[in-house]
C-alpha positions, 0 to 999 in steps of 0.5 A: 251917792253922796259926795264929800264935802271940804269947803268947811275945810280950814284954808291949808294943811301943811301935811308932812308924808314919810313915803318911800314907795316910788309909785304911791309917794306921788299920789299921796302928794298930788291928792293933798295938793290937788284940793289947795294944801301943802304936801311936804313929801319925804320918801327917805326915812333918814332925810325925814328924821333930819327934817322933822325938827325943821318942820311945822306940819298940821298933819303927819302921815306915815306909809313906810315899808319898814320893820315895824320897830323902825316905824316904831321909833319914827313915830315916836321921834315925831311925837316927841317933837310934834303935837300934830296927829300922826297916822300910821299906814300899816300893812296888815291888821295885826292887834300887838303892832297896833297897840303898839303904835297908838302907845308910841303916840299914833293917832290912827292907824290905816290898814293898807291897802286904801283908796284915793278917796278914803286917804283924802277924806282921812287927811281931812277929818283929821285936818279939823282936828289939828291944832297947830294955829298960830299963836301970838307973839309973847316977851318976859323980861329979856326973853321974846317969843316969835311964832313966825319963826317958831324961835326964842329970842334971848338978851344976845338976840339970838334966835333960838329954834324951838320944835312945835312942842317945846314952842307950845309949852314956852308960850304957856309957861310965859302966859303967866309967869311965876305961876306953877302949872300943873303937869297934868294940865301942861300935858293937857293943853301942849299935846291936846286932850287926845294925849294921855299923861306923858310925864316923861315927855314933858320932862323931856321936853323941859330938858330940851328947852333948859339946854338950849335956852341956857347954851344958846340964849344966855338964859339960865333958870327960866323954868322953874320945877315945883312939886307938881308942875313947872313955872316960868321966872317971874320978871 
């Protein structure tokens, strides 16, 4: 029998597992940690929602016994904050629910039951596609980005915590101050090629960034809106 070779997997994945099943959650956590990866295990959907802003995982696994719409809302929440792949476990092969999950930003729907071996294979496969690689620090004018803490430091020296998507968008715009990035190019760069163009989600991230920077970092009008795109205020 052929064996899977995991030697080409990057050093350590951070996998955020939301699983509310007492018998299953520790198994998923053990499988991930046994291969040298980091399992961020949360058994409460509400606590997972609360932690979603703080955690920056390479991969998100959602396996909850909840009504379908609650699962969808959880997926939407994570997709609005992170570009990381999302695996959603479903109890049945129900096509309308699967389609809705993909429309909510899920990268793969996994129909249960699933064996531990296949679970690990999917974790490793999606881990290769994850693109939460470290980014360099960046400074434009009075604003500095700190990739180690996923934060921005304004003129007042106060750290402003950013989500994965907020940091990526700001990092991209600050790479060329004054340059107008087209909306479709931003979506492809920040969300990845697997994401279809989601202009509404981009607008939401821009709105959150502006609100954070204006209120907490004493910065205003850093992100400029143009017809068909956005730019960072030129120093």
